[in-house]
C-alpha positions, -999 to +999 in steps of 0.1 A: -091+434+155-067+461+174-058+490+149-027+490+126-010+515+162-010+486+181+018+467+162+044+459+191+077+463+188+096+434+161+129+439+157+136+402+139+111+404+118+124+389+089+096+394+057+065+397+049+039+380+030+015+396+019-028+388-004-030+404-049-066+408-051-076+438-031-048+434+000-020+450-026-047+467-056-074+475-052-107+482-073-091+462-105-054+478-103-021+478-079-026+511-055+014+525-066+014+529-030+021+499-024+040+490-050+063+513-038+058+493-002+075+461-015+106+482-032+106+501+004+106+459+027+129+447+001+150+469+008+147+473+039+157+440+038+127+429+044+118+388+021+087+401-001+067+370-008+034+375-024+007+350-019-016+346-039-047+325-056-042+335-084-024+316-118+006+300-126+008+320-150+005+352-128+025+336-107+055+336-135+053+369-145+052+381-104+083+364-096+102+380-129+093+416-132+082+422-090+105+436-066+099+401-046+116+367-033+094+342-047+055+334-051+030+316-041+001+315-062-031+286-069-039+296-032-007+270-019-001+252-048+024+262-065+054+287-056+079+299-082+110+322-076+138+333-094+174+324-082+207+320-101+197+331-136+169+310-141+132+303-127+126+282-102+086+264-100+071+235-074+042+223-074+026+211-047+015+175-067+035+160-096+018+166-132+007+134-134-021+138-107-030+171-125-033+156-151-056+137-135-071+161-115-079+189-142-102+165-164-126+164-134-121+199-126-132+216-153-166+190-154-170+204-121-166+240-134-188+235-160-221+221-139-213+248-110-212+274-142-247+256-154-259+256-115-253+287-105-263+319-131-240+345-134-206+330-128-182+328-149-148+310-153-121+334-150-106+348-176-074+340-157-084+298-158-068+295-188-032+295-173-038+280-140-019+245-134-047+229-097-075+247-096-103+263-120-119+291-109-148+304-102-158+339-107-182+361-089-169+398-087-140+402-115-157+399-150-187+397-137-212+419-120-212+412-085-239+385-072-245+382-039-237+359-010-267+332-015-244+325-055-211+327-035-228+301-008-240+277-039-213+276-051-183+267-025-212+241-017-213+224-050-179+223-051-174+208-016-208+184-027-179+175-059-151+165-034-137+195-040-116+213-017-127+258-021-114+291-007-135+324-014-114+358-023-134+387-025-133+382-065-136+341-077-149+311-053-111+283-062-119+251-064-084+221-055-083+186-052-055+185-026-051+190+006-028+222+002-039+258+012-021+294+016-001+281+051+011+249+040+021+272+001+042+287+025+056+267+045+072+242+013+079+273-002+109+283+027+120+251+026+123+247-007+136+287-011+151+290+018+161+259+033+140+269+063+116+262+081+088+286+082+088+304+117+055+328+116+068+344+147+093+362+123+065+368+093+040+399+086+009+381+066-013+406+051-050+397+034-083+413+032-112+378+024-118+344+034-086+323+013-066+338+038-077+322+072-054+300+072-030+330+077-049+346+095-050+320+125-015+309+125+005+347+121+010+370+150+014+394+129-015+392+106-029+421+093-064+428+075-068+457+054-100+477+059-122+455+037-113+424+057-148+433+073-163+427+044-155+392+046-152+382+083-188+362+087-171+335+063-144+339+089-132+319+121-095+329+124-097+372+124-062+392+118-049+407+142-046+443+132-066+464+110-054+489+081-078+522+082-075+524+050-080+493+021-064+476-004-032+487-014-034+519+010-039+500+033-008+473+028+011+501+027+000+520+058+008+486+077+044+480+055+049+519+076+043+506+106+058+474+107+090+490+093+092+519+121+082+488+144+119+473+138+132+507+135+133+517+099+121+545+081+085+545+085+066+564+064+069+553+022+094+569-001+108+559-041+131+537-030+164+528-045+167+493-065+187+469-050+173+435-071+176+403-066+200+382-049+205+342-056 
């Protein structure tokens, strides 16, 4: 990984995709400089799209209230955006498939909790549409890597796809991931194919690996170092600081190399266009 100072000129950059937990946040709180960086990027004319493992309920709120152009959630299983005065919601699976998978996921999740002491269902589980999230760090004392590995093995043994974030192991039935969700978001939202050469991506953990592999401008915040042993594809660049402070550093660097203001300041609110 190269330091963020090695970022090349990027005059053709059209947007920023970013993870949320421990990329925009730190120790469970949204970092103010990261939120200002979202504003600054949109004020500079960039599309801004968080790409998170968080649930549909969170995605609805973020898409409505944050300075973003849409949100991809549940590790690529759904994507929401506001336009024309209303919320648009799209899913990787139709409603009957989601309902059929829910019973299987609930049973698999219960068996994992019984098998791995110290785990719990994520507190945001009631707001999920396509997956089950097993908490190993957010609202429980952080579990050792061996316990995380055991959760992953049980998900896979149950026929589920699973990804490890900085706080949860998420499992689902289906072949989608963050990258596929972003591709489908761009087609639905903009009517165009996702061009990885024209977007930057920020992330911090193993569920971001498909994105790190796809984007030449893939940027890890400093705490990505903790998850490198779980990944084959690493980010190309890394920030000096962890979490939201690192995100703000990275956005400032991108704006400077795109030909804009390289320091994150309070930015004027421009609202949403259709």
